[in-house]
N, CA, C and O atoms as a GROMACS GRO file, in nm:
protein
  340
    1UNK      N    1  -0.415  -1.005  -0.225
    1UNK     CA    2  -0.449  -0.922  -0.125
    1UNK      C    3  -0.308  -0.891  -0.069
    1UNK      O    4  -0.291  -0.821   0.031
    2UNK      N    5  -0.202  -0.952  -0.145
    2UNK     CA    6  -0.033  -0.884  -0.119
    2UNK      C    7  -0.048  -0.786  -0.130
    2UNK      O    8  -0.016  -0.732  -0.024
    3UNK      N    9  -0.085  -0.705  -0.211
    3UNK     CA   10  -0.038  -0.543  -0.207
    3UNK      C   11  -0.068  -0.518  -0.092
    3UNK      O   12   0.017  -0.495  -0.006
    4UNK      N   13  -0.202  -0.520  -0.068
    4UNK     CA   14  -0.280  -0.458   0.045
    4UNK      C   15  -0.234  -0.479   0.162
    4UNK      O   16  -0.236  -0.387   0.243
    5UNK      N   17  -0.187  -0.590   0.193
    5UNK     CA   18  -0.099  -0.642   0.350
    5UNK      C   19   0.020  -0.579   0.318
    5UNK      O   20   0.088  -0.581   0.421
    6UNK      N   21   0.083  -0.522   0.225
    6UNK     CA   22   0.219  -0.485   0.192
    6UNK      C   23   0.204  -0.354   0.264
    6UNK      O   24   0.291  -0.314   0.341
    7UNK      N   25   0.080  -0.278   0.237
    7UNK     CA   26   0.038  -0.130   0.244
    7UNK      C   27   0.047  -0.080   0.390
    7UNK      O   28   0.080   0.033   0.425
    8UNK      N   29  -0.002  -0.221   0.495
    8UNK     CA   30  -0.058  -0.160   0.595
    8UNK      C   31   0.031  -0.080   0.656
    8UNK      O   32   0.001   0.036   0.683
    9UNK      N   33   0.216  -0.162   0.703
    9UNK     CA   34   0.267  -0.118   0.778
    9UNK      C   35   0.342   0.039   0.709
    9UNK      O   36   0.429   0.101   0.769
   10UNK      N   37   0.294   0.075   0.591
   10UNK     CA   38   0.382   0.203   0.502
   10UNK      C   39   0.283   0.301   0.503
   10UNK      O   40   0.313   0.417   0.475
   11UNK      N   41   0.150   0.266   0.537
   11UNK     CA   42   0.040   0.368   0.482
   11UNK      C   43  -0.037   0.349   0.567
   11UNK      O   44  -0.151   0.351   0.520
   12UNK      N   45  -0.037   0.320   0.726
   12UNK     CA   46  -0.182   0.276   0.765
   12UNK      C   47  -0.285   0.373   0.762
   12UNK      O   48  -0.259   0.493   0.754
   13UNK      N   49  -0.386   0.334   0.769
   13UNK     CA   50  -0.488   0.465   0.753
   13UNK      C   51  -0.630   0.360   0.760
   13UNK      O   52  -0.629   0.240   0.737
   14UNK      N   53  -0.757   0.449   0.799
   14UNK     CA   54  -0.932   0.366   0.830
   14UNK      C   55  -0.898   0.305   0.675
   14UNK      O   56  -0.911   0.183   0.668
   15UNK      N   57  -0.865   0.360   0.575
   15UNK     CA   58  -0.952   0.289   0.408
   15UNK      C   59  -0.835   0.134   0.398
   15UNK      O   60  -0.872   0.026   0.352
   16UNK      N   61  -0.739   0.154   0.437
   16UNK     CA   62  -0.660   0.045   0.419
   16UNK      C   63  -0.732  -0.076   0.535
   16UNK      O   64  -0.794  -0.177   0.500
   17UNK      N   65  -0.708  -0.039   0.657
   17UNK     CA   66  -0.773  -0.160   0.749
   17UNK      C   67  -0.895  -0.180   0.724
   17UNK      O   68  -0.949  -0.284   0.761
   18UNK      N   69  -0.963  -0.078   0.653
   18UNK     CA   70  -1.097  -0.129   0.615
   18UNK      C   71  -1.120  -0.224   0.482
   18UNK      O   72  -1.203  -0.313   0.464
   19UNK      N   73  -1.033  -0.182   0.411
   19UNK     CA   74  -1.020  -0.301   0.263
   19UNK      C   75  -0.958  -0.488   0.327
   19UNK      O   76  -1.000  -0.597   0.287
   20UNK      N   77  -0.845  -0.459   0.439
   20UNK     CA   78  -0.798  -0.595   0.422
   20UNK      C   79  -0.936  -0.611   0.521
   20UNK      O   80  -0.990  -0.707   0.466
   21UNK      N   81  -1.012  -0.580   0.616
   21UNK     CA   82  -1.096  -0.666   0.679
   21UNK      C   83  -1.204  -0.727   0.556
   21UNK      O   84  -1.251  -0.841   0.544
   22UNK      N   85  -1.219  -0.631   0.490
   22UNK     CA   86  -1.329  -0.691   0.372
   22UNK      C   87  -1.287  -0.805   0.263
   22UNK      O   88  -1.367  -0.879   0.206
   23UNK      N   89  -1.138  -0.805   0.243
   23UNK     CA   90  -1.084  -0.925   0.155
   23UNK      C   91  -1.070  -1.014   0.235
   23UNK      O   92  -1.104  -1.126   0.196
   24UNK      N   93  -1.013  -1.000   0.384
   24UNK     CA   94  -1.007  -1.111   0.454
   24UNK      C   95  -1.155  -1.194   0.484
   24UNK      O   96  -1.143  -1.316   0.500
   25UNK      N   97  -1.250  -1.155   0.489
   25UNK     CA   98  -1.368  -1.220   0.487
   25UNK      C   99  -1.430  -1.286   0.345
   25UNK      O  100  -1.518  -1.371   0.336
   26UNK      N  101  -1.346  -1.213   0.224
   26UNK     CA  102  -1.396  -1.274   0.138
   26UNK      C  103  -1.318  -1.386   0.100
   26UNK      O  104  -1.358  -1.472   0.022
   27UNK      N  105  -1.186  -1.386   0.164
   27UNK     CA  106  -1.102  -1.512   0.198
   27UNK      C  107  -1.181  -1.603   0.214
   27UNK      O  108  -1.241  -1.682   0.141
   28UNK      N  109  -1.172  -1.573   0.376
   28UNK     CA  110  -1.257  -1.654   0.439
   28UNK      C  111  -1.331  -1.778   0.405
   28UNK      O  112  -1.322  -1.894   0.444
   29UNK      N  113  -1.445  -1.688   0.277
   29UNK     CA  114  -1.550  -1.756   0.237
   29UNK      C  115  -1.498  -1.857   0.125
   29UNK      O  116  -1.558  -1.958   0.091
   30UNK      N  117  -1.396  -1.820   0.080
   30UNK     CA  118  -1.364  -1.880  -0.042
   30UNK      C  119  -1.430  -1.767  -0.169
   30UNK      O  120  -1.517  -1.786  -0.255
   31UNK      N  121  -1.362  -1.668  -0.143
   31UNK     CA  122  -1.460  -1.528  -0.260
   31UNK      C  123  -1.332  -1.487  -0.304
   31UNK      O  124  -1.227  -1.495  -0.240
   32UNK      N  125  -1.352  -1.437  -0.432
   32UNK     CA  126  -1.206  -1.391  -0.485
   32UNK      C  127  -1.238  -1.210  -0.462
   32UNK      O  128  -1.320  -1.118  -0.470
   33UNK      N  129  -1.098  -1.251  -0.428
   33UNK     CA  130  -1.057  -1.050  -0.366
   33UNK      C  131  -1.085  -0.977  -0.492
   33UNK      O  132  -1.129  -0.863  -0.472
   34UNK      N  133  -1.070  -1.015  -0.629
   34UNK     CA  134  -1.025  -0.914  -0.752
   34UNK      C  135  -1.130  -0.974  -0.855
   34UNK      O  136  -1.150  -1.094  -0.873
   35UNK      N  137  -1.190  -0.872  -0.917
   35UNK     CA  138  -1.120  -0.778  -0.932
   35UNK      C  139  -1.156  -0.676  -0.827
   35UNK      O  140  -1.243  -0.688  -0.741
   36UNK      N  141  -1.087  -0.588  -0.842
   36UNK     CA  142  -1.135  -0.456  -0.710
   36UNK      C  143  -1.198  -0.347  -0.819
   36UNK      O  144  -1.238  -0.375  -0.932
   37UNK      N  145  -1.199  -0.209  -0.754
   37UNK     CA  146  -1.285  -0.134  -0.768
   37UNK      C  147  -1.115  -0.059  -0.809
   37UNK      O  148  -1.007  -0.113  -0.783
   38UNK      N  149  -1.137   0.091  -0.884
   38UNK     CA  150  -0.983   0.178  -0.910
   38UNK      C  151  -1.019   0.264  -0.772
   38UNK      O  152  -0.925   0.299  -0.700
   39UNK      N  153  -1.162   0.300  -0.734
   39UNK     CA  154  -1.173   0.352  -0.631
   39UNK      C  155  -1.100   0.339  -0.460
   39UNK      O  156  -1.064   0.415  -0.370
   40UNK      N  157  -1.111   0.170  -0.493
   40UNK     CA  158  -1.059   0.070  -0.379
   40UNK      C  159  -0.907   0.089  -0.390
   40UNK      O  160  -0.855   0.116  -0.282
   41UNK      N  161  -0.830   0.082  -0.485
   41UNK     CA  162  -0.692   0.118  -0.534
   41UNK      C  163  -0.660   0.230  -0.550
   41UNK      O  164  -0.548   0.248  -0.597
   42UNK      N  165  -0.716   0.310  -0.529
   42UNK     CA  166  -0.685   0.453  -0.555
   42UNK      C  167  -0.695   0.496  -0.329
   42UNK      O  168  -0.604   0.560  -0.276
   43UNK      N  169  -0.773   0.462  -0.278
   43UNK     CA  170  -0.744   0.467  -0.130
   43UNK      C  171  -0.692   0.380  -0.123
   43UNK      O  172  -0.771   0.324  -0.046
   44UNK      N  173  -0.592   0.286  -0.142
   44UNK     CA  174  -0.525   0.192  -0.026
   44UNK      C  175  -0.402   0.127  -0.138
   44UNK      O  176  -0.330   0.043  -0.082
   45UNK      N  177  -0.372   0.150  -0.268
   45UNK     CA  178  -0.254   0.104  -0.274
   45UNK      C  179  -0.139   0.214  -0.302
   45UNK      O  180  -0.133   0.298  -0.391
   46UNK      N  181  -0.039   0.183  -0.183
   46UNK     CA  182   0.049   0.266  -0.180
   46UNK      C  183   0.139   0.371  -0.336
   46UNK      O  184   0.189   0.484  -0.340
   47UNK      N  185   0.120   0.253  -0.447
   47UNK     CA  186   0.208   0.323  -0.544
   47UNK      C  187   0.119   0.381  -0.594
   47UNK      O  188   0.162   0.486  -0.640
   48UNK      N  189  -0.050   0.361  -0.620
   48UNK     CA  190  -0.096   0.475  -0.650
   48UNK      C  191  -0.113   0.652  -0.584
   48UNK      O  192  -0.171   0.749  -0.635
   49UNK      N  193  -0.041   0.640  -0.460
   49UNK     CA  194  -0.038   0.757  -0.384
   49UNK      C  195   0.102   0.754  -0.342
   49UNK      O  196   0.124   0.779  -0.224
   50UNK      N  197   0.208   0.725  -0.425
   50UNK     CA  198   0.356   0.739  -0.370
   50UNK      C  199   0.378   0.885  -0.347
   50UNK      O  200   0.442   0.921  -0.249
   51UNK      N  201   0.327   0.974  -0.434
   51UNK     CA  202   0.349   1.140  -0.422
   51UNK      C  203   0.270   1.203  -0.328
   51UNK      O  204   0.248   1.324  -0.332
   52UNK      N  205   0.227   1.128  -0.244
   52UNK     CA  206   0.119   1.219  -0.141
   52UNK      C  207   0.265   1.206  -0.011
   52UNK      O  208   0.344   1.112  -0.002
   53UNK      N  209   0.260   1.333   0.077
   53UNK     CA  210   0.322   1.358   0.197
   53UNK      C  211   0.324   1.187   0.269
   53UNK      O  212   0.406   1.097   0.250
   54UNK      N  213   0.233   1.187   0.333
   54UNK     CA  214   0.222   1.074   0.417
   54UNK      C  215   0.319   0.956   0.367
   54UNK      O  216   0.414   0.911   0.430
   55UNK      N  217   0.269   0.910   0.221
   55UNK     CA  218   0.362   0.816   0.176
   55UNK      C  219   0.479   0.812   0.134
   55UNK      O  220   0.559   0.719   0.123
   56UNK      N  221   0.490   0.985   0.096
   56UNK     CA  222   0.656   1.013   0.102
   56UNK      C  223   0.760   1.010   0.201
   56UNK      O  224   0.880   0.988   0.183
   57UNK      N  225   0.675   1.042   0.345
   57UNK     CA  226   0.782   1.052   0.451
   57UNK      C  227   0.768   0.866   0.503
   57UNK      O  228   0.862   0.813   0.561
   58UNK      N  229   0.684   0.814   0.482
   58UNK     CA  230   0.717   0.667   0.523
   58UNK      C  231   0.819   0.567   0.450
   58UNK      O  232   0.899   0.487   0.500
   59UNK      N  233   0.789   0.598   0.306
   59UNK     CA  234   0.946   0.583   0.218
   59UNK      C  235   1.018   0.615   0.254
   59UNK      O  236   1.102   0.527   0.265
   60UNK      N  237   1.070   0.766   0.312
   60UNK     CA  238   1.180   0.816   0.335
   60UNK      C  239   1.246   0.728   0.474
   60UNK      O  240   1.361   0.691   0.498
   61UNK      N  241   1.107   0.714   0.557
   61UNK     CA  242   1.160   0.668   0.678
   61UNK      C  243   1.222   0.530   0.662
   61UNK      O  244   1.336   0.506   0.700
   62UNK      N  245   1.146   0.444   0.606
   62UNK     CA  246   1.195   0.320   0.557
   62UNK      C  247   1.324   0.315   0.492
   62UNK      O  248   1.403   0.224   0.520
   63UNK      N  249   1.358   0.426   0.387
   63UNK     CA  250   1.493   0.360   0.357
   63UNK      C  251   1.618   0.488   0.374
   63UNK      O  252   1.721   0.507   0.310
   64UNK      N  253   1.554   0.567   0.496
   64UNK     CA  254   1.663   0.633   0.599
   64UNK      C  255   1.697   0.734   0.508
   64UNK      O  256   1.807   0.772   0.549
   65UNK      N  257   1.670   0.796   0.418
   65UNK     CA  258   1.690   0.922   0.342
   65UNK      C  259   1.583   0.976   0.302
   65UNK      O  260   1.476   0.924   0.336
   66UNK      N  261   1.583   1.101   0.215
   66UNK     CA  262   1.510   1.179   0.179
   66UNK      C  263   1.450   1.134   0.031
   66UNK      O  264   1.523   1.089  -0.057
   67UNK      N  265   1.313   1.153   0.019
   67UNK     CA  266   1.257   1.123  -0.111
   67UNK      C  267   1.255   1.196  -0.194
   67UNK      O  268   1.150   1.259  -0.180
   68UNK      N  269   1.323   1.243  -0.307
   68UNK     CA  270   1.354   1.383  -0.394
   68UNK      C  271   1.226   1.379  -0.452
   68UNK      O  272   1.159   1.482  -0.442
   69UNK      N  273   1.170   1.266  -0.520
   69UNK     CA  274   1.056   1.329  -0.638
   69UNK      C  275   0.960   1.192  -0.633
   69UNK      O  276   1.014   1.083  -0.614
   70UNK      N  277   0.809   1.201  -0.651
   70UNK     CA  278   0.762   1.049  -0.635
   70UNK      C  279   0.842   0.935  -0.743
   70UNK      O  280   0.810   0.816  -0.735
   71UNK      N  281   0.929   0.972  -0.826
   71UNK     CA  282   0.959   0.832  -0.866
   71UNK      C  283   1.065   0.781  -0.790
   71UNK      O  284   1.107   0.671  -0.827
   72UNK      N  285   1.130   0.842  -0.672
   72UNK     CA  286   1.233   0.763  -0.608
   72UNK      C  287   1.140   0.733  -0.500
   72UNK      O  288   1.169   0.642  -0.422
   73UNK      N  289   1.020   0.806  -0.486
   73UNK     CA  290   0.898   0.733  -0.370
   73UNK      C  291   0.882   0.604  -0.418
   73UNK      O  292   0.926   0.506  -0.358
   74UNK      N  293   0.820   0.600  -0.523
   74UNK     CA  294   0.771   0.490  -0.607
   74UNK      C  295   0.881   0.362  -0.587
   74UNK      O  296   0.863   0.249  -0.540
   75UNK      N  297   0.984   0.418  -0.633
   75UNK     CA  298   1.097   0.276  -0.661
   75UNK      C  299   1.155   0.272  -0.478
   75UNK      O  300   1.236   0.182  -0.457
   76UNK      N  301   1.128   0.340  -0.380
   76UNK     CA  302   1.168   0.280  -0.283
   76UNK      C  303   1.037   0.174  -0.265
   76UNK      O  304   1.044   0.058  -0.223
   77UNK      N  305   0.975   0.211  -0.288
   77UNK     CA  306   0.769   0.167  -0.256
   77UNK      C  307   0.830  -0.012  -0.299
   77UNK      O  308   0.906  -0.077  -0.227
   78UNK      N  309   0.795  -0.042  -0.381
   78UNK     CA  310   0.892  -0.108  -0.478
   78UNK      C  311   0.946  -0.181  -0.443
   78UNK      O  312   0.906  -0.298  -0.453
   79UNK      N  313   1.078  -0.146  -0.377
   79UNK     CA  314   1.186  -0.226  -0.307
   79UNK      C  315   1.124  -0.269  -0.178
   79UNK      O  316   1.146  -0.386  -0.148
   80UNK      N  317   1.074  -0.221  -0.122
   80UNK     CA  318   1.030  -0.248   0.057
   80UNK      C  319   0.918  -0.308  -0.018
   80UNK      O  320   0.832  -0.295   0.069
   81UNK      N  321   0.865  -0.357  -0.103
   81UNK     CA  322   0.728  -0.435  -0.116
   81UNK      C  323   0.806  -0.596  -0.186
   81UNK      O  324   0.749  -0.705  -0.176
   82UNK      N  325   0.909  -0.581  -0.236
   82UNK     CA  326   1.012  -0.690  -0.288
   82UNK      C  327   1.103  -0.753  -0.167
   82UNK      O  328   1.147  -0.867  -0.171
   83UNK      N  329   1.127  -0.653  -0.051
   83UNK     CA  330   1.174  -0.727   0.008
   83UNK      C  331   1.107  -0.754   0.156
   83UNK      O  332   1.178  -0.788   0.251
   84UNK      N  333   0.959  -0.734   0.170
   84UNK     CA  334   0.844  -0.758   0.284
   84UNK      C  335   0.801  -0.915   0.263
   84UNK      O  336   0.765  -0.994   0.176
   85UNK      N  337   0.836  -0.904   0.434
   85UNK     CA  338   0.834  -1.094   0.463
   85UNK      C  339   0.733  -1.075   0.539
   85UNK      O  340   0.679  -1.170   0.595
   0.00000   0.00000   0.00000
């Protein structure tokens, strides 16, 4: 759930909020949160969505510079996750 937790501040949307709620219920009941589905990952994983305009805009705002391409966006997201506290 660390990945999904990281995604909230940079790409908040209803899919992310709903998934966090589902995963918290699982954790509260000592149930596994993995594996997930490719559908859940595609809807909520910012690394799979790095090229979407809203994700690139969030990455650019975080980095305080424009994102030139999806690779730049992905690398910024990766560093953001590395630094996330």
